[in-house]
N, C-alpha and C positions, 0 to 999 in steps of 0.2 A: 310230223316229221321234225318240226323244230324242237320239241321236247326230247326226241330220241337223239337229235344231233347234240343238244345240250348234255344229256346223260353221258354219251359217248366221249365228249370232250372232258368231262369231269373225270371219268374213268381213265381216260388216256393220260391225264395228269400224273396219276400214281404210276403208270407204266413208264413215263418218262423219267420219273425219279429213280426207278430201278435202272433204266438205261444210263443215267447220269453216273451212278454208282459204277457201273460197268466200265465207263471211260477211265475210271480212276484205278483200275486193276492193271498192274504192269504187264501181265500176259496179253491184255487186250491191245497193247501197242504193237505186237507182232503182226497182227492182221492189217494195221495201218501201214506198217513198213513192208508189206507183202512178203514177210518171212513165213511163208506157209508151206508145210509139208503134210503128208499123210496124217501124222499124229495131230498136228495142230488143226488141220482141216476137220478132223472128227471132233476135237474138243470145241471148236467154234460152232459146228453144226449143232452139237448138243446145247451149247450155251444159247445161241439164238433160237433153238427149238423151245427151250424153256421160256425164253422171252415171248415166243408165239403163243405158248400155252397160257402164260400170264395174261397176254392180250385177249385170249378167248375168255378167261375168267373175268376179265375187266369189261366184258361185253354185256349186252342186254338181250334177253330173251323176247322175241317177238312172235305173236300169233295173230291170226285175223281178227281176234276179238280183244286182245289185251296185250300189255307190255309189262314184263317182269324185271325189276331192277336188282334182283337178288344177287349177291356177290359170288356165291358159290352154288353152282348148278351141277347136279349129279347126272341128270339125263334130261333130254327134251322129248316132247310129245310129237306124234307123227306130223302135226300141223304146225310145228314151231321151228324157227331158225334163230340162230345167234347173230346179232349185229355186234361185230367185234372190232378189236384193233390188233388182231393177230398177225395181220399182213405186214405191219410195221417191222416186226422182227425178221419175217421171211425175206422181205425185199431188201432190208438192210444186210442180211447174210449174203444175198446174191451180189449186192453192189459192192460190199467190202471184201468178201472172201471168194467170189466167183461162183460158177455154176454148181460145182460140187458141194460146197458149203451151203448154198441156197437150196439145193435139192434135199440135203440132209436135214436142214432146219424145216423145210416144208413137209418132209415125211413125218417128222416128229410131231409137228403141229397138226398136220392133216389126220394122223392116225388118232390123236387125242380128240379131234373134232368128230371123227367117225365113231369113236366110243361113246360120245354123248348122244348119238342117234339123231332123231329129228328128221325133218324134211330135207335137210341138206347134207346128211351124213356122208353119202357116197360122193356127192359132187364137191364137197369140201376136201375129202381125202384125195381126190384126183387133182383139183384145181391148185391146191396150195403148194405141193412140190413143183407142179409146172410153173407157178408164178416165181418160185425161187430159182429154178433153172433159167427162165427167161430174164430175170433180173440180173443173173450172173453173165449171160450172154451180152446183154445191153451194156454192162459195166466195161466190156472189152473195147467199146467205143471211146472210153474216158480213161484208158489205161495210163495216160501220161499225167493225169491228175492223181495225187496222193489220196484225196478224198473229194468226191464229186461235189459241185456246187449245190447248195440247198435248193435253188430254183429248178435246177436239172432233176435233182432227186424228187422233188414234189411233182413235177410233170410226169416222171416215170411211175410215181406212186398212184396217180390218178387212174392209170389203166389197170392196176392189180385187182381192185374191187370190181371194176367193170367186167373184167375177164371171169372172175369168180361168180358173179351174178349171171353172166351168160351161160357158163357151164351148168349152174343150178337150173336154169330154165331148160337146158338141153336133157339133163337127167331126169327131170320131172315132167318132161314132154309138154312143157308150158301150160301146166294145169292152171285153172283159175286161182287155186289157192297160192301157187308158187308165184304167179304174176302179181298177185295182190301183195305178197310179202316182199318181193323185190321192189315193188313201187314204194314201199314203207321204208326199206332198210338201205336201198341202193345209193341214193344220194348222201344220207348222213355217213355212210361208210366210205364213200369216195372223198368227202371233205375231211373227215377226221383222220383217216389212214394217210392221205396225201400230205396233209399239214403235219401230222406226227412225225412222218419220215423226214420231212424238211427240217423240223426242229431237232431231231436226233442228229441229223448230219451237221447242223449248225453247232450243237454242243460238241461234237467231235472236233470240229475245226477250231472251237475256242480251247479245247484241251491241247491240241497240237500247238497253237500259238503260245500257250503257257509253257509248254515244253521247250519250244524253240527259244523263248525269252529267257528261260532258266539256263539253257545251254549257252546262250550268248554272254550271259552274266558270268558263268563259270570260265569261259574263254577270256573275258576281260579281266577276271580275277588272276587267271594264270599268267597273262601278259604283264599285269601289274607286279606280280611277284617276281617274274623273271627280270623286269626292268630294275627292281630293287637289288636283286642278287648279283646281276651282271657286273657292276663296277667291282665287286670283290673277286669274282672269278677271273676278271680280266688280269688281275695281278698274279694269277697262277694259284694252283691248289696247294695250300699249305695248312698248317695247323690253324694259324691265325685266320686266314680267309674261310676256311671250312667252319670255324667256330662262328664267325659273323653270319655265314650263310645259314647254319642251323638255328641261330637265334631269330633270323627274319622268318624262316619257314615255320617254326613252331608258333610264332606270334601271329602270322598271317593265316596259316592253315588251322590254327586251333586244334593241333593234334596233341596226342598224349606224349608222344616222344618223336624225335627226328634224329637220324644218324646220318653222317656224311663219311664216306669211305672212299679209298681208292681200290685197286684190285687185291690188295694184300692186307691192309690194316685199317683200323679205325682213326679217322682224322679229327672228328668232333661229334659229341652227342649231347642233345639237350632234352630235358623233360625226364619222364619216369625211367628208372633203370640207369641213370647216369653213373652211379657207383659201380655197376657191372660192365660198363662200356667205357673203358679208360682209352683216351687217345693214345696211339702208338701200339696198342695191343693188336694182334692178328684177328682176322675175321673168324667168328666162331658160329654165329646164328645162320640157320638155313635161309632166312630172308635175305641176308646180306650176300650169300653165295648164289642164290637163284636170281637176284635182281640184275646181274650182268653175266649172262651165260658166256659171253665171248671173252670176259676178262680183260676188256681193253679200256674201259671208261670209269671215271669216278661216279659214285651213286649217292643219291639221297634217299633215305628210307623214312617217310612219315608213317607213323603208327597211331591209329585212333579212329573212331567211328566217324569223325567229321572230316577226315581227310582221305577217305577212300576214293 
């Protein structure tokens, strides 16, 4: 049992690296902001389903007589089961995306487990989607939290392998072989899957704190620039104050070009294209015209990749 637990922890480390990369995908933030529709639900179900399949391949084949640590398993013998970390992806799909996403990820992961055959093929195919649905239903109790706390996620993750092992015993009518295999893989799967879920949740919370810190820095930067520009704008909008404003903006924003206009003409321009944007000339670019659809206020137009 100790050797199997150690093997699963080592394999789970590679799975967590994959999940860490997921947290860096911009689309992944939609599920954290609960910006989920039918299209994104399908996308996340497939994404977490792939994570579940990776968790299956990161598992260890166990039979009554041996333990196989091969990384790639094409099929299982009738007396073999896979001790795996696939439930990490399925439970996380339910906790983050709800019952629909959890069920979708569970169906994908469960179908893959069924295709491997073995003693647990039908039971894994049934239990994995059920676990995803239950995780999504449990997540409703924590809807006020953007991301569930790691300790709560770990507690929820404890029950997922227990349920899967129970369904395995039901489908195999508690045969001596299945009881023996459950005794071997049950505890290691409970430990590794629950801890893996908690670690993944912790990684997500760290990523969110980084995002919030970045947003706070950008807000502070914007307020600092506004404080620098305000004394000039208090004097009224003129060619002189507009030129001072443009100089401050291009320096602080590190933009390629900055233009300051009113509703009809260019007041100042700094950076690339200054020779084409002469103060006093009428507005000609689409950007200048679209920036103020009501035609009531003056506009500043930073241009460049660093000032978007």
